Legacy VTK file of the C-alpha trace (Angstrom):
# vtk DataFile Version 3.0
C-alpha trace
ASCII
DATASET POLYDATA
POINTS 498 float
0.000 0.000 0.000
2.919 2.304 -0.531
2.167 5.623 -2.145
2.426 6.202 -5.865
3.171 9.629 -7.229
5.025 12.544 -5.647
3.898 14.498 -2.610
2.284 17.844 -3.179
3.435 20.911 -1.221
0.430 20.547 1.110
-0.055 16.808 1.271
1.664 13.491 0.814
0.602 9.877 0.892
1.695 7.156 3.336
4.793 5.444 2.027
6.694 2.298 2.791
10.144 3.143 4.188
11.668 -0.329 4.021
13.629 -2.137 6.669
16.247 -0.385 8.779
19.738 -1.086 7.474
22.106 -3.007 9.694
25.096 -0.994 10.853
28.570 -2.412 10.298
29.493 -5.281 12.634
32.987 -6.566 13.303
32.021 -10.269 13.305
28.905 -12.088 12.140
27.339 -13.924 15.085
26.442 -17.456 13.976
25.690 -20.700 15.795
27.188 -23.865 14.280
25.288 -27.140 14.513
28.078 -29.593 15.382
26.228 -32.690 16.607
28.204 -35.728 15.386
30.440 -33.665 13.099
34.252 -33.815 13.077
36.291 -30.868 14.385
40.091 -30.781 14.429
42.028 -29.210 17.330
45.789 -28.727 16.871
47.595 -28.264 20.182
47.714 -29.947 23.556
47.869 -27.086 26.033
45.223 -25.525 28.264
43.830 -23.220 25.533
43.248 -26.297 23.359
41.633 -28.108 26.296
39.089 -25.328 26.801
38.212 -25.230 23.111
37.914 -29.027 22.979
35.564 -28.994 25.965
33.389 -26.319 24.364
33.244 -28.188 21.047
32.400 -31.466 22.770
29.635 -29.744 24.726
28.153 -28.742 21.343
28.147 -32.403 20.270
31.169 -32.395 17.960
33.473 -35.375 17.396
36.686 -33.702 18.497
40.089 -34.911 17.326
43.059 -33.419 19.177
46.443 -33.693 17.475
49.580 -32.585 19.350
53.085 -33.908 20.116
52.498 -33.135 23.813
49.175 -33.229 25.638
48.417 -31.689 29.032
46.726 -33.572 31.887
43.511 -31.551 31.549
43.060 -32.796 27.993
43.611 -36.440 28.969
41.055 -36.122 31.787
38.623 -34.371 29.446
38.946 -37.134 26.830
38.132 -39.696 29.524
34.906 -37.881 30.478
33.785 -35.533 27.677
30.724 -33.313 28.301
28.889 -34.650 25.227
30.663 -35.443 21.938
33.673 -37.845 21.987
37.237 -36.524 22.198
40.045 -38.517 20.553
43.711 -37.655 21.122
46.534 -38.345 18.637
50.030 -37.736 20.046
51.873 -36.526 16.968
52.301 -33.462 14.770
49.393 -32.450 12.566
49.426 -32.905 8.778
47.490 -31.095 6.079
45.425 -34.190 5.273
44.140 -34.205 8.875
41.886 -31.371 7.785
40.011 -33.574 5.302
36.399 -33.998 6.415
36.616 -31.453 9.240
33.875 -28.819 9.499
35.973 -26.558 11.756
39.622 -26.329 12.732
41.145 -24.838 15.893
44.783 -24.289 16.896
46.187 -23.005 20.185
48.596 -20.669 18.389
51.439 -20.530 20.923
54.082 -20.700 18.169
53.442 -17.882 15.683
54.976 -19.644 12.692
53.139 -22.884 13.412
49.895 -20.956 13.889
50.293 -19.227 10.517
50.981 -22.545 8.745
47.931 -24.184 10.320
45.697 -21.241 9.391
46.943 -21.308 5.786
46.430 -25.070 5.517
42.887 -24.890 6.896
41.939 -22.083 4.542
43.437 -23.944 1.588
41.272 -26.949 2.539
38.180 -24.706 2.803
37.791 -25.342 6.534
36.878 -22.339 8.753
39.708 -21.856 11.219
40.254 -20.304 14.640
43.702 -19.659 16.060
43.480 -18.823 19.755
44.237 -15.150 20.495
45.187 -14.440 16.863
42.176 -12.781 15.169
44.158 -12.026 11.984
44.670 -15.757 11.418
41.081 -16.680 12.297
37.906 -16.936 10.224
35.805 -17.099 13.377
36.309 -16.440 17.079
34.909 -17.817 20.325
33.088 -15.239 22.411
31.954 -15.232 26.014
28.938 -17.504 26.469
25.829 -17.452 28.623
24.556 -21.027 28.616
20.871 -21.717 29.198
20.897 -24.243 26.378
19.023 -24.418 24.106
18.945 -20.696 24.941
22.519 -19.561 24.292
23.891 -16.017 24.282
27.250 -15.240 22.695
29.226 -12.032 23.308
32.089 -10.833 21.133
34.378 -7.805 21.279
36.267 -8.915 18.134
39.235 -9.707 20.334
39.599 -6.071 21.400
38.628 -6.457 25.061
38.015 -10.027 26.270
37.779 -8.878 29.893
35.036 -6.434 28.920
33.223 -9.262 27.134
33.424 -11.347 30.308
31.996 -8.457 32.332
29.076 -8.197 29.908
28.576 -11.957 30.167
28.408 -11.714 33.953
25.801 -8.961 33.672
23.647 -11.039 31.330
24.100 -14.112 33.546
22.605 -12.130 36.413
19.659 -10.997 34.280
18.774 -14.421 32.817
17.300 -16.796 35.411
18.694 -20.324 35.242
15.086 -21.523 34.902
15.009 -20.175 31.349
16.814 -23.377 30.359
13.685 -25.409 31.209
11.433 -23.042 29.269
13.732 -23.118 26.234
13.752 -26.924 26.346
9.953 -26.943 26.536
9.749 -24.642 23.519
11.971 -27.007 21.561
9.790 -29.969 22.563
6.448 -28.277 21.949
7.293 -26.659 18.619
6.293 -29.662 16.498
2.971 -29.892 18.354
2.231 -26.249 17.600
3.046 -26.823 13.930
0.971 -30.004 13.779
-2.176 -28.150 14.835
-2.253 -26.244 11.566
-2.658 -22.863 13.258
-2.503 -19.669 11.247
0.588 -17.492 11.351
-1.097 -15.089 13.765
-2.354 -17.873 16.029
1.122 -19.446 16.190
2.655 -16.104 17.019
-0.009 -15.509 19.674
0.860 -18.912 21.214
4.566 -18.118 21.452
3.913 -14.611 22.753
1.820 -16.099 25.546
4.526 -18.696 26.128
7.206 -15.992 26.406
5.064 -13.898 28.760
4.530 -16.906 31.020
8.250 -17.749 30.994
9.157 -14.179 31.945
6.528 -14.132 34.704
7.502 -17.525 36.189
11.124 -18.145 35.185
12.131 -20.253 38.171
9.864 -23.235 37.583
9.765 -25.762 34.782
6.702 -25.665 32.514
4.549 -28.784 32.393
1.750 -30.342 30.342
-0.846 -28.208 32.139
0.911 -25.062 30.928
0.937 -26.343 27.360
-2.755 -27.255 27.515
-3.640 -23.858 28.989
-1.781 -22.069 26.201
-3.543 -24.085 23.496
-6.914 -23.534 25.185
-6.319 -19.791 25.281
-5.612 -19.704 21.553
-8.656 -21.827 20.755
-10.857 -19.670 22.996
-9.741 -16.561 21.146
-10.958 -18.212 17.940
-11.343 -15.663 15.162
-9.553 -13.040 17.225
-6.328 -15.032 16.840
-6.710 -14.763 13.056
-7.878 -11.150 12.836
-5.863 -7.978 12.802
-5.879 -5.128 15.270
-4.644 -1.581 15.779
-2.632 -0.332 18.735
-1.985 3.379 19.201
1.411 3.619 20.861
2.947 6.709 22.422
6.590 6.974 21.349
7.373 9.655 23.924
9.054 12.977 23.162
12.125 11.515 21.470
14.506 9.774 23.844
14.098 6.026 23.130
14.849 5.212 26.767
11.535 6.850 27.707
9.532 4.159 25.896
7.366 2.082 28.210
7.906 -1.669 28.445
4.406 -2.213 27.066
5.226 -0.025 24.060
8.362 -2.070 23.367
6.359 -5.311 23.516
3.792 -3.892 21.088
6.526 -2.878 18.638
8.137 -6.300 18.849
4.865 -8.035 17.973
3.777 -5.659 15.189
3.423 -6.730 11.566
3.178 -3.108 10.380
4.335 0.114 12.031
2.768 3.383 10.854
4.927 6.153 12.273
5.124 9.936 12.361
7.981 12.174 11.251
8.753 12.974 14.881
9.524 9.346 15.765
13.287 8.822 15.932
14.987 5.898 14.113
16.258 4.604 17.467
12.652 3.976 18.519
11.845 2.167 15.273
14.775 -0.143 16.017
12.696 -1.717 18.800
10.340 -3.204 16.206
11.008 -6.512 14.480
13.327 -6.157 11.507
10.834 -7.978 9.294
7.972 -5.677 10.293
6.780 -3.340 7.551
7.462 0.335 8.363
5.412 3.073 6.734
5.863 6.815 7.181
2.520 8.569 7.623
4.004 11.796 8.892
2.480 15.150 9.579
4.737 18.198 9.762
3.671 21.621 10.867
3.146 23.890 7.828
4.759 21.261 5.584
3.743 18.263 3.469
1.556 15.948 5.532
-0.378 12.740 5.029
-4.128 13.257 5.084
-5.793 11.959 8.207
-8.451 10.168 6.137
-5.699 8.274 4.298
-4.092 7.226 7.580
-7.437 6.072 8.985
-8.212 4.028 5.884
-4.724 2.495 5.814
-4.950 1.349 9.446
-8.287 -0.348 8.863
-7.253 -1.951 5.548
-4.101 -3.433 7.075
-5.976 -4.742 10.112
-8.603 -6.342 7.871
-5.776 -8.192 6.136
-5.119 -9.834 9.499
-2.121 -7.707 10.445
-1.156 -6.313 13.816
-0.831 -2.603 13.212
1.038 -0.276 15.534
0.217 3.387 15.006
3.334 4.942 16.514
2.805 8.564 17.498
5.258 11.056 18.971
4.673 11.957 22.624
1.361 10.895 24.154
-1.229 9.910 21.511
-4.212 11.084 23.580
-2.949 14.677 23.807
-3.273 16.603 20.506
-2.422 13.403 18.628
-5.700 12.985 16.684
-6.149 9.703 18.521
-9.884 10.305 18.843
-10.384 10.339 15.067
-8.346 7.177 14.585
-10.086 5.315 17.425
-13.507 6.287 16.072
-12.614 5.116 12.566
-11.375 1.725 13.830
-14.490 1.210 15.958
-16.782 2.129 13.079
-15.002 -0.483 10.944
-15.209 -3.133 13.668
-11.427 -3.288 14.080
-10.142 -3.938 17.640
-8.184 -0.930 18.888
-6.271 -0.189 22.065
-3.984 2.554 23.338
-0.568 2.336 25.004
0.245 5.725 26.526
3.594 7.429 26.188
5.573 10.021 28.101
4.123 13.365 27.011
6.246 16.241 25.719
5.453 18.370 28.829
6.586 15.529 31.072
9.767 15.199 29.053
10.373 18.952 29.245
9.777 19.042 33.003
12.226 16.197 33.517
14.889 17.869 31.391
14.377 21.216 33.098
14.363 19.439 36.462
11.369 21.442 37.642
7.798 20.659 38.625
4.886 21.952 36.559
2.749 22.258 39.687
3.442 24.000 42.997
1.375 24.330 46.157
2.017 28.059 46.289
2.120 28.951 42.583
0.230 26.486 40.398
-2.826 24.490 41.418
-3.812 23.790 37.824
-2.041 22.455 34.762
-3.560 23.175 31.346
-2.640 22.083 27.829
-3.610 24.102 24.757
-2.795 24.010 21.059
-1.790 27.190 19.235
-2.463 25.603 15.852
-5.985 25.338 14.387
-7.057 23.464 11.224
-6.195 26.522 9.135
-2.712 26.771 10.670
-3.615 29.922 12.589
-4.227 30.601 16.271
-7.546 28.978 17.319
-10.311 31.567 17.565
-11.993 30.058 20.629
-9.114 30.208 23.119
-10.052 31.450 26.583
-7.357 34.041 27.253
-8.715 34.707 30.723
-7.995 31.085 31.676
-4.688 31.164 29.822
-3.658 34.238 31.853
-4.508 32.632 35.202
-1.549 33.254 37.499
-2.421 30.109 39.508
-1.954 27.812 36.496
0.935 26.401 34.531
0.157 26.446 30.828
1.678 24.223 28.172
1.321 25.352 24.559
1.664 22.805 21.758
2.702 23.790 18.203
3.285 27.501 18.985
6.056 28.565 16.623
4.103 30.370 13.881
1.398 31.787 16.143
3.453 32.671 19.226
3.537 36.467 18.570
-0.287 36.557 18.273
-0.652 34.398 21.371
1.582 36.675 23.450
-0.302 39.788 22.252
-3.629 38.273 23.256
-2.294 37.176 26.640
-0.960 40.674 27.313
-4.346 42.137 26.342
-6.025 39.719 28.753
-3.914 41.059 31.606
-1.259 38.410 32.106
1.712 39.522 34.179
4.398 40.349 31.548
7.064 38.997 33.888
5.496 35.532 34.087
8.354 33.013 33.708
8.276 31.221 30.366
10.375 28.630 28.593
10.393 27.215 25.074
11.972 23.820 24.399
12.936 22.586 20.929
13.341 18.845 20.267
12.783 17.966 23.911
14.812 14.979 25.253
16.701 14.631 21.981
20.444 15.241 21.499
19.702 18.462 19.551
17.450 19.846 22.304
17.564 23.635 22.842
16.020 25.573 25.719
14.926 29.224 25.580
14.225 30.780 28.986
12.683 34.197 29.553
9.384 35.988 30.280
6.020 35.877 28.545
6.369 39.491 27.306
9.555 38.779 25.324
9.212 35.061 24.617
8.192 35.442 20.952
11.317 37.515 20.199
13.508 35.098 22.191
12.162 32.126 20.236
12.646 33.900 16.902
16.293 34.565 17.778
16.774 30.921 18.763
15.336 29.774 15.424
17.657 32.164 13.580
20.520 30.646 15.587
19.635 27.144 14.428
17.058 25.786 16.874
15.117 23.047 15.088
12.457 20.444 15.678
9.096 20.540 17.451
8.710 23.405 19.885
6.849 23.391 23.200
6.149 26.494 25.291
5.528 26.412 29.034
4.751 29.413 31.229
3.590 30.086 34.758
4.883 31.061 38.172
5.726 27.444 39.020
8.687 28.022 36.668
9.938 30.963 38.737
13.125 29.236 39.805
14.036 28.643 36.183
13.285 32.266 35.271
15.413 33.541 38.140
18.338 31.432 37.019
18.316 29.289 40.159
18.344 26.212 37.943
20.660 25.807 34.981
19.544 24.345 31.655
19.600 20.534 31.548
22.887 18.783 30.949
23.538 18.374 27.240
20.974 20.989 26.212
21.927 24.277 24.603
20.326 27.333 26.206
19.329 30.615 24.613
17.600 33.731 25.833
LINES 1 499
498 0 1 2 3 4 5 6 7 8 9 10 11 12 13 14 15 16 17 18 19 20 21 22 23 24 25 26 27 28 29 30 31 32 33 34 35 36 37 38 39 40 41 42 43 44 45 46 47 48 49 50 51 52 53 54 55 56 57 58 59 60 61 62 63 64 65 66 67 68 69 70 71 72 73 74 75 76 77 78 79 80 81 82 83 84 85 86 87 88 89 90 91 92 93 94 95 96 97 98 99 100 101 102 103 104 105 106 107 108 109 110 111 112 113 114 115 116 117 118 119 120 121 122 123 124 125 126 127 128 129 130 131 132 133 134 135 136 137 138 139 140 141 142 143 144 145 146 147 148 149 150 151 152 153 154 155 156 157 158 159 160 161 162 163 164 165 166 167 168 169 170 171 172 173 174 175 176 177 178 179 180 181 182 183 184 185 186 187 188 189 190 191 192 193 194 195 196 197 198 199 200 201 202 203 204 205 206 207 208 209 210 211 212 213 214 215 216 217 218 219 220 221 222 223 224 225 226 227 228 229 230 231 232 233 234 235 236 237 238 239 240 241 242 243 244 245 246 247 248 249 250 251 252 253 254 255 256 257 258 259 260 261 262 263 264 265 266 267 268 269 270 271 272 273 274 275 276 277 278 279 280 281 282 283 284 285 286 287 288 289 290 291 292 293 294 295 296 297 298 299 300 301 302 303 304 305 306 307 308 309 310 311 312 313 314 315 316 317 318 319 320 321 322 323 324 325 326 327 328 329 330 331 332 333 334 335 336 337 338 339 340 341 342 343 344 345 346 347 348 349 350 351 352 353 354 355 356 357 358 359 360 361 362 363 364 365 366 367 368 369 370 371 372 373 374 375 376 377 378 379 380 381 382 383 384 385 386 387 388 389 390 391 392 393 394 395 396 397 398 399 400 401 402 403 404 405 406 407 408 409 410 411 412 413 414 415 416 417 418 419 420 421 422 423 424 425 426 427 428 429 430 431 432 433 434 435 436 437 438 439 440 441 442 443 444 445 446 447 448 449 450 451 452 453 454 455 456 457 458 459 460 461 462 463 464 465 466 467 468 469 470 471 472 473 474 475 476 477 478 479 480 481 482 483 484 485 486 487 488 489 490 491 492 493 494 495 496 497
């Protein structure tokens, strides 16, 4: 459903943006299936013993060839963890590599290590030389073992101790009970497939499975758990096959402000419809295979029509897809969520909302100040300075907006701020009321403009001329007095103006 034809100056159509491109990685993480397969290890010291143990644990038939063999290797060969370990006390030869799927050398002698690496590569066998990345086609990383759940960590040989520290951190985060759940998943998978469930029903089963594992990681699942999961899918019936829409608040910009529920929704989405204000780092939380479509709206610039967005959501859901409508900030505050919810309900499409951190909350956290105060602000009010025609709304209550006992947050104020300030002054607002404008709140390019209501429009104009970009939010009221008096400094990492 990607758009065809160019955008006009005033409108554009939803368009497919493709998958995010993978950034460069030093090593490709892969997991070799070695059960019953032959692996050659050249060397008889302790490094070779550790590699032989690891390979045996993966089920390989390990052949160790070395003129001298340490005691650890002899003991290991007598009681291997899984696959057999055979030891040949002699020097290795090139024909030893025939039939091997991997080759490993301990690499203590540099010349010998180089010869072994060259021979393995000539034979087409992937090779690892311990502690010599330049001679290796693959490396062994730090491992967290909850097999069949296995986590590998690599630093490309740059900092093995750092890799071990990361491994320890992950070990602490992954309960040992996950091993039992991973084993159950491996056992149950063929039963799930045999039931002939739809793609969405199968995914719903495994999502429920994962949620149960995360909720009860320290016990082993049993047949009752499996039956309960199947019953839940069958009870859902058509709902397991139908699509749905979830409105998700992406927050003001910082991806770390996403809620856990928002992350889970992104990870289960088939399609993500996102706004211009959503940062790429937030889109990275979605599945790589999920379809991403830009349905952005920009102030005073080309924007997708709301009717097109509504129709697209419903059409995708009717195709049986899980649609995430990802909206900057909090979708229920000036996010046109009401129109989208109404359209889904009218079409009979299930819809839910996952709230996000609002832009005012993000601004307050970055400014390190409260928007309410027992002595200065007993009311918090949100208002938009942008009507359908792009001008200041005609029905604003300037008496309420001038209330000295309120903190006011103004969305989308940039073009209409001079008119807003004039009307507030005419309504009798104190010209010295503390005010602040924040551009691109919580993002790396965030800029803060601090001043007074009377001069805020000029201060913001100067900030824009100086390069301030992105969505702008204005806050004013006496609860911000400490900011206005300079008691608090601008947030760390944010540029200040005014």
